[in-house]
C-alpha positions in Angstrom: 134.4 121.9 101.4 134.1 122.1 105.1 132.0 119.6 106.8 129.6 120.1 109.9 132.2 119.4 112.5 134.8 121.6 110.6 132.2 124.4 110.4 131.0 123.7 114.1 134.9 123.8 115.2 135.3 127.3 113.0 132.2 129.0 114.5 133.3 127.7 118.2 136.9 129.2 117.6 135.3 132.7 116.4 132.9 132.7 119.2 135.6 131.8 121.9 134.2 128.2 123.0 130.3 129.6 122.9 129.1 126.8 120.6 130.9 123.8 122.3 129.3 125.1 125.8 125.9 125.3 124.2 126.1 122.2 122.6 127.6 120.2 125.8 125.4 121.7 128.3 123.6 119.5 130.8 119.8 118.6 129.8 117.2 120.8 131.8 115.2 119.2 134.2 112.6 120.6 136.8 111.1 118.9 139.3 107.8 119.6 141.2 105.7 118.5 144.0 101.6 119.3 144.3 102.3 119.1 148.0 105.6 120.2 150.0 104.4 119.3 153.9 102.5 116.0 154.9 101.4 115.5 158.2 100.4 112.5 159.9 99.1 111.3 163.0 100.6 108.9 165.5 99.1 105.9 163.6 100.9 106.7 160.6 99.6 105.8 157.2 99.9 106.0 153.4 100.2 108.9 151.0 100.5 110.1 147.4 101.7 112.8 146.0 102.1 114.1 142.4 105.5 114.7 140.9 106.0 116.8 137.8 109.4 116.4 135.7 110.1 118.4 132.6 111.7 117.5 129.4 113.4 114.3 129.0 113.6 114.2 133.1 113.0 111.1 135.0 113.5 111.1 138.8 114.2 109.2 141.8 113.0 109.6 145.3 114.8 108.5 148.8 113.5 109.2 152.2 115.6 110.8 155.1 114.5 108.6 157.4 113.9 104.5 158.1 110.1 105.4 159.3 109.3 106.8 155.8 109.0 103.8 153.3 109.1 104.8 149.6 106.6 102.6 147.6 107.3 104.2 144.3 110.7 105.2 144.0 111.0 106.5 140.6 109.2 108.3 137.6 109.5 109.5 134.2 108.7 112.8 132.6 105.6 114.3 132.9 103.1 113.6 135.8 103.5 110.4 138.0 102.7 109.5 141.3 105.1 109.2 144.5 103.6 107.0 147.1 105.0 106.4 150.8 104.1 105.0 153.8 104.7 106.3 157.5 105.1 104.2 160.3 103.5 104.7 163.6 105.4 106.7 165.7 106.6 105.6 169.1 105.9 108.2 171.8 107.2 111.1 170.4 106.9 113.7 167.5 109.3 113.6 164.8 109.9 115.0 161.3 111.9 113.6 158.0 111.7 114.2 154.3 111.7 112.9 150.8 114.0 114.0 148.5 113.2 113.9 144.9 115.9 114.3 142.3 115.8 114.7 138.6 117.9 112.1 136.8 118.7 112.0 132.7 120.2 108.6 131.9 120.2 107.5 135.1 122.7 110.1 136.8 121.1 113.0 139.1 121.3 116.4 137.9 120.0 119.6 139.1 116.0 119.5 139.2 115.1 118.5 142.7 112.4 118.8 145.2 111.4 117.8 148.4 108.3 116.9 150.9 108.8 117.1 154.8 107.0 115.0 156.7 105.6 115.6 159.9 104.2 113.0 162.8 103.0 114.8 165.6 102.2 112.8 169.0 100.1 114.5 171.7 99.3 118.3 171.5 101.8 121.2 170.8 101.3 124.4 172.1 101.7 127.7 170.1 104.5 130.1 171.0 102.2 133.0 171.4 99.8 131.0 173.8 97.0 130.3 171.1 
């Protein structure tokens, strides 16, 4: 009588390794955000963004610059809230980003999203003269 492991091995050898690749593939993880661009005045401020993770996917967030401070850096599958604060600008416009990476078992996997944070000081003219 052939056990489950033997049957899987036989099927795998007949299928050229397809069964092993299907059983050992990384879990699916899709991360999406409700807002991909956030704009702030020179005074800065606080913001929250809805983050959605699919399946058994959790997520972690990290800012690209020190003037964006992440207040809630992790979430679990389903809908969660990412909260962050932007420090006051010091005389010039600037841009940074927040990367949200999907994780399974604490290890980063392919699912990811990002939010671009723009802080404007003064008036920025348009290229077409409007």
